[in-house]
C-alpha positions in Angstrom: -7.6 -32.8 10.2 -6.5 -29.4 8.7 -4.0 -27.0 10.6 -6.2 -24.2 9.9 -9.9 -23.9 9.6 -10.7 -20.0 8.5 -9.1 -17.5 6.2 -7.2 -16.0 9.1 -5.5 -19.3 10.4 -4.5 -19.5 6.4 -2.6 -16.2 6.4 -1.0 -16.9 9.5 0.7 -19.8 8.0 1.2 -18.3 4.8 3.6 -15.4 6.4 5.2 -17.7 8.8 6.2 -19.5 5.9 7.7 -16.7 4.1 9.5 -15.1 7.0 11.0 -18.9 7.7 11.9 -18.7 3.8 13.8 -15.6 3.8 16.1 -16.9 7.0 16.6 -20.3 4.7 17.3 -18.4 1.6 20.1 -16.0 3.2 21.4 -19.0 5.1 22.3 -20.8 1.7 23.4 -17.7 -0.4 27.1 -17.4 -0.7 28.8 -14.2 1.4 28.7 -11.2 -0.4 32.2 -9.2 0.2 32.8 -7.7 2.4 30.0 -9.4 4.2 31.1 -13.0 5.6 29.1 -16.4 5.9 28.0 -15.4 9.4 26.8 -12.0 8.2 24.8 -13.5 5.2 23.0 -15.6 8.5 22.9 -12.7 10.5 21.4 -10.5 7.6 18.8 -13.4 7.4 17.7 -13.4 10.6 17.2 -10.1 10.8 15.1 -9.7 7.4 12.8 -12.8 8.3 12.0 -11.5 11.9 11.3 -8.5 11.0 8.9 -10.1 8.4 7.4 -12.2 11.0 7.2 -9.5 13.8 5.4 -7.5 11.3 3.1 -10.4 10.2 2.6 -12.9 12.6 3.4 -12.2 16.6 6.2 -11.6 18.8 7.3 -14.2 20.7 8.1 -17.2 18.7 10.0 -15.1 16.1 11.7 -13.7 19.0 12.8 -17.2 19.9 13.4 -18.6 16.7 16.0 -15.5 16.3 17.9 -15.7 19.4 18.3 -19.7 18.6 19.5 -18.9 15.1 21.9 -16.7 16.4 23.4 -19.2 18.4 23.8 -21.4 15.4 25.1 -18.9 12.7 28.9 -19.8 14.1 29.1 -16.2 15.7 28.1 -17.5 19.3 26.2 -20.9 20.7 23.2 -21.0 22.1 23.9 -20.4 25.8 25.9 -17.0 24.3 23.5 -16.1 22.2 20.9 -16.0 25.5 23.2 -14.3 27.4 23.3 -11.7 25.1 19.8 -11.1 24.1 18.2 -11.6 27.3 20.9 -11.2 29.6 21.2 -7.1 28.3 20.4 -4.4 30.8 17.9 -2.9 29.5 15.9 -6.2 29.2 16.1 -6.2 32.9 15.8 -2.8 33.6 12.2 -3.3 31.6 11.4 -6.1 33.5 12.0 -4.4 36.8 10.9 -0.7 35.6 6.9 -2.7 35.0 7.5 -4.6 38.4 8.0 -1.2 40.4 5.6 0.8 38.7 3.2 -2.6 38.9 3.5 -2.1 42.4 3.2 1.5 43.4 -0.1 1.5 41.0 -1.7 -1.5 42.6 -1.6 0.9 45.6 -3.9 3.5 43.7 -1.0 6.3 43.5 -0.8 5.9 39.8 -4.5 8.8 40.2 -2.5 10.9 42.6 0.6 11.3 40.0 -1.6 11.8 36.9 -3.7 14.4 39.1 -0.6 16.2 39.9 0.6 16.6 36.7 -2.1 17.1 34.5 -4.6 18.8 37.0 -3.7 22.0 35.3 -7.0 24.5 34.3 -4.7 25.6 31.1 -5.8 22.2 29.7 -9.5 22.5 30.0 -11.6 22.5 26.9 -8.1 22.3 25.1 -7.2 19.0 23.5 -3.8 20.0 22.1 -3.0 22.1 24.8 -3.2 18.9 26.8 -1.3 16.7 24.0 1.3 19.3 24.6 1.2 19.6 28.2 1.7 15.8 28.1 4.2 15.6 25.7 6.2 18.2 27.2 6.0 16.6 31.3 7.1 13.2 29.2 10.2 15.4 27.7 10.8 16.6 31.7 10.7 13.3 33.8 12.7 11.6 30.8 15.2 14.1 30.9 15.5 14.5 34.4 15.0 10.6 35.6 15.1 7.9 33.1 13.5 7.7 29.9 12.6 3.9 30.6 10.7 4.7 33.7 9.6 7.6 32.0 7.5 5.7 29.4 6.3 2.9 31.9 4.5 5.9 33.9 3.3 7.5 30.8 2.2 4.7 28.6 0.3 3.9 32.1 -1.6 7.5 32.0 -2.3 6.8 28.1 -4.2 3.6 29.0 -6.4 5.8 31.6 -7.0 8.3 29.1 -7.8 5.8 26.2 -10.5 3.9 28.8 -12.1 7.5 29.8 -12.6 9.0 26.8 -13.3 6.0 24.6 -10.5 5.2 22.4 -10.0 2.0 21.1 -6.5 -0.1 20.0 -5.3 1.4 16.8 -7.1 4.9 17.0 -4.8 7.4 14.9 -4.6 9.8 18.1 -3.5 7.0 20.5 -1.1 5.7 18.0 0.1 8.8 17.6 0.7 9.6 21.4 2.6 6.7 22.1 4.8 7.5 19.4 4.8 11.0 20.6 6.0 10.1 24.2 8.7 7.8 22.4 9.9 10.9 20.2 9.8 13.9 22.8 11.0 11.2 25.4 14.2 9.5 23.5 15.1 13.2 22.8 15.2 14.3 26.0 16.9 11.3 27.0 19.9 13.2 24.9 19.4 17.0 26.9 22.2 16.2 29.2 25.9 15.7 28.2 26.9 13.6 30.8 24.4 10.9 30.4 24.0 7.8 28.3 25.0 8.1 24.8 25.8 11.6 24.6 28.6 11.1 27.5 30.1 8.0 25.2 30.2 10.0 21.8 31.3 13.2 23.1 34.0 10.9 25.0 34.7 9.2 21.4 35.3 12.4 19.3 37.9 14.1 21.8 39.7 10.5 21.9 39.4 10.2 18.0 40.3 14.0 17.6 41.6 15.7 20.6 38.2 18.0 20.2 36.2 18.9 23.0 32.8 19.4 23.0 31.8 21.8 25.8 28.8 20.9 27.5 27.5 23.7 27.9 27.8 24.5 24.3 25.9 21.0 23.9 22.9 21.8 26.1 22.5 25.3 24.2 21.5 23.4 21.2 19.8 20.1 23.1 17.3 21.9 25.4 15.7 24.2 22.9 16.1 21.4 20.2 14.2 18.8 22.3 11.7 21.4 23.2 11.3 21.9 19.6 10.4 18.3 19.1 7.4 18.6 21.7 5.8 21.6 19.8 6.7 20.5 16.3 5.0 16.8 17.2 2.2 18.4 18.6 1.4 20.8 15.7 2.1 17.8 13.1 -0.5 15.8 14.8 -3.0 18.5 14.8 -2.2 19.6 11.3 -0.4 17.2 9.3 -1.8 14.2 10.5 -5.3 15.6 11.4 -6.1 13.8 14.6 -9.6 13.6 15.6 -10.2 15.0 19.3 -14.0 15.4 19.4 -13.7 12.7 22.3 -11.7 15.2 24.0 -13.3 18.4 23.2 -14.6 18.4 26.9 -11.4 17.5 28.6 -10.8 18.9 31.9 -8.7 19.3 34.6 -10.3 18.0 36.8 -10.5 14.6 34.8 -7.4 14.2 36.3 -7.4 16.4 39.2 -9.6 13.7 40.9 -11.6 14.0 44.1 -9.1 11.6 45.6 -9.4 10.7 49.6 -6.1 11.3 51.3 -2.9 8.9 50.9 -2.9 6.5 53.4 -0.2 5.2 55.0 1.2 2.8 52.5 0.7 4.9 49.4 2.5 7.2 51.1 5.6 5.5 51.5 5.1 4.3 48.3 5.4 8.1 47.1 8.2 8.5 49.1 9.9 5.7 47.3 9.1 6.6 44.1 11.0 9.9 44.8 13.8 8.9 46.8 14.1 6.0 43.8 14.0 8.8 41.2 16.1 11.3 43.6 18.8 8.1 43.8 19.3 7.9 40.0 19.6 11.8 39.6 22.1 12.4 42.5 24.5 9.3 41.5 24.4 10.5 37.6 25.6 14.1 38.8 28.5 12.0 41.1 32.3 12.6 40.3 33.5 9.4 38.9 36.5 9.5 41.4 33.9 9.7 44.1 32.5 6.6 46.4 29.0 7.5 45.3 30.5 7.7 41.6 32.2 4.5 41.4 28.9 2.9 43.2 26.8 4.2 40.6 29.6 3.0 37.7 29.2 -0.5 39.3 25.3 -0.7 39.7 24.2 1.3 36.8 20.6 2.4 36.1 19.4 -1.5 36.6 21.6 -2.5 39.5 19.7 0.7 41.2 16.3 -1.0 40.2 17.2 -4.1 41.4 18.5 -2.7 44.8 14.7 -1.1 45.2 13.1 -4.4 43.9 14.6 -6.2 46.8 14.3 -3.2 49.1 10.3 -2.8 48.4 10.0 -7.3 48.4 11.7 -7.2 51.7 9.6 -4.5 53.3 6.3 -5.6 55.1 2.7 -3.9 55.4 0.1 -5.4 57.1 2.2 -8.7 56.8 2.2 -8.4 53.1 5.0 -7.9 50.9 5.4 -3.9 49.4 6.2 -5.9 46.4 4.4 -9.5 45.6 6.2 -11.0 42.1 3.8 -12.9 41.5 0.9 -9.9 41.6 3.0 -7.6 40.3 4.3 -10.0 36.9 0.3 -9.3 35.9 1.8 -5.6 34.8 4.4 -7.0 33.2 4.3 -7.5 29.2 6.2 -10.7 29.0 6.5 -10.4 25.2 8.0 -7.1 25.5 11.6 -8.2 27.2 11.8 -11.5 25.3 11.6 -9.6 21.8 13.5 -6.3 23.6 16.2 -8.9 23.9 16.4 -10.4 20.7 16.2 -7.0 18.5 18.7 -5.7 20.8 20.9 -8.8 20.2 20.6 -8.7 16.6 20.9 -5.1 15.9 24.1 -5.3 18.2 25.4 -8.5 15.8 24.6 -6.9 12.3 27.6 -4.5 12.5 29.6 -6.1 14.5 33.6 -6.8 13.0 32.2 -10.5 12.5 29.5 -9.9 10.0 31.2 -7.5 7.6 28.3 -5.4 6.9 29.9 -2.1 9.1 32.6 -2.5 5.9 30.1 -2.8 3.4 28.9 0.3 4.1 31.5 2.4 5.3 33.8 1.4 1.8 29.8 2.7 0.2 29.5 6.0 1.8 33.2 7.6 1.8 33.0 7.9 -1.9 29.5 9.8 -1.8 30.4 12.6 0.5 33.9 13.6 -0.9 33.5 17.2 -1.9 30.3 17.9 -1.0 30.2 21.6 0.6 29.7 21.6 4.5 26.0 22.2 4.8 25.3 19.7 2.4 27.4 17.5 3.8 26.1 17.8 7.4 22.3 17.2 5.4 23.5 14.2 4.0 24.8 12.5 6.8 22.1 13.1 8.4 19.4 11.7 6.4 21.7 8.9 5.8 22.4 8.2 9.8 18.2 8.2 10.1 18.0 5.5 7.4 20.9 3.4 8.6 19.7 3.7 12.4 16.3 2.3 11.3 18.3 -0.9 10.5 21.0 -1.3 12.8 21.6 0.4 16.4 21.5 3.3 17.0 24.9 3.8 18.9 26.7 1.2 15.9 25.5 3.7 13.7 26.6 6.3 15.2 30.5 5.1 15.9 29.9 4.0 12.1 29.4 7.7 11.0 31.5 9.5 13.3 34.7 8.1 12.1 33.6 8.7 8.4 32.8 12.8 9.5 36.1 12.8 11.1 37.6 10.7 7.9 35.9 13.8 6.0 36.6 16.7 7.7 40.2 17.1 6.1 38.7 17.6 2.9 35.1 19.3 3.7 35.2 22.6 6.1 33.2 20.5 8.7 32.3 21.5 12.3 32.3 18.3 14.1 31.1 19.5 17.0 27.7 20.4 15.1 28.5 17.0 13.1 28.4 15.4 16.6 25.7 17.1 18.6 23.4 16.5 15.2 24.0 12.7 15.1 23.0 12.0 18.5 19.4 13.1 17.7 19.8 11.9 14.4 20.6 8.5 15.2 17.2 8.6 17.8 15.1 8.8 14.9 14.4 4.8 14.7 10.9 4.1 14.6 10.5 2.1 11.7 11.0 -1.9 13.3 11.2 -3.3 16.1 14.6 -4.2 15.7 15.7 -0.5 15.1 14.7 0.6 18.4 14.2 -0.6 21.8 11.1 1.4 22.1 9.4 0.4 19.0 9.9 -3.1 20.6 8.1 -2.7 23.8 5.3 -0.2 22.4 4.4 -3.4 19.8 4.0 -5.5 23.2 1.3 -3.0 24.4 -2.5 -3.8 23.8 -3.6 -0.5 22.7 -0.9 -0.4 20.0 -1.8 -1.9 16.4 1.6 -3.4 15.2 0.0 -4.1 11.9 -0.7 -0.2 11.6 2.6 0.9 12.6 4.8 1.7 9.4 1.3 3.4 8.4 2.6 6.3 11.0 6.1 5.6 11.7 7.3 6.7 8.3 5.6 10.1 8.7 6.7 10.4 12.2 10.1 9.6 10.8 10.0 12.3 8.3 8.7 14.9 10.7 11.5 14.0 13.1 14.0 14.7 10.4 12.3 17.8 9.3 12.8 19.0 13.1 16.2 17.8 13.3 17.3 19.7 10.1 15.3 22.7 10.3 15.9 23.3 13.9 18.7 21.4 15.1 21.2 23.5 12.1 20.5 26.9 12.5 20.8 26.4 16.7 24.6 24.9 15.4 25.1 27.6 13.1 24.1 30.2 15.5 26.2 28.3 18.6 29.0 26.6 17.0 29.6 28.8 13.8 28.9 26.4 11.2 
């Protein structure tokens, strides 16, 4: 009996064999100095998994990747599981989907969409609607949390697709999903005291005692993030020429529905959502030495999510828990956290000291940049960061490029404040592969996203994002940092 009975099955097995063969070949190749034996195996797992994710499916290649990490000698299987599936972002993903699922299950999503998108300015203007939608996503991701924002806005996109007749893989829907990723991720960099900006700015200060003032940083980050909303909308309209015929008669009333007054449970859920969001915002502003600041350091966003998850599970409404996990689990795309964890794990290991890949990259880059003018150097280091961040962890790439910039600052008259500010944005232009960016991994698991068409759209989106960074970011740095 054959293991396949159609051309589709045959194609599946061929792609699976190719992916596994890539892994086997790299595992038997001798180390290429300074890449270590472990590095060769990790590189093979990474390339093989990327092939399988793109041609086969998400789950078993991810599990193969995690198992493979445990067999490389870098760690053991329990260590690989902890490294990949124990990452905070994986659990933020699960808790976000569970909490959002509980909120939307009571119909609250209709009220949120109505409030955010029910402005008459969008009437009969599909492209104004697109810009407003991406702008709302930017604001939410900046003030609250980009991961929570993604799940809320992706839920809205599903409703828009269902209402206006868009199908899986349609250009407009694919690029709208990508647009939330672009604008949301860039918005996560607006505030310098959150997440990656905080780490990188602190690193710069520790390395060379140069302090980047938060106010100066935001003079660049705010207009640059707005430029991404405007620029991406224009890109969808004039470069990609998305078909918005289905949205020609879009109206605020499509979102401002004739909804009945909210019942008590819906009111509670709305209050719960606002308090949940407010907690994340307020705690992020607390001085680290204060009680709330120390509490925030211990909990983190994932800890806050866990607390609110437990609270909502405890509370009863008419004899039923506010969050019944067996019910909301239907709203969790389980492919997503597994793919996400494996992608994060392998990208972190790729440029760890144990693999030698980071040393190889540094050895290649330093001679290239020597002797460049400041402007050419800035453009080169940003473009190179974009390339590298699409094959490695963005924070790691940033930390690889930053020492190079510092080392060359003695021979090239570069403004390190400008380099750091724009580098933070460059390393977020990581849209090519699930391993490039956690958000891509999550998008691959959504029902309306056609992962087989992904690169077709990802490459122009990467080019567009890079052009905006160079065309808007460099002049802003020239104004505010005298680059």
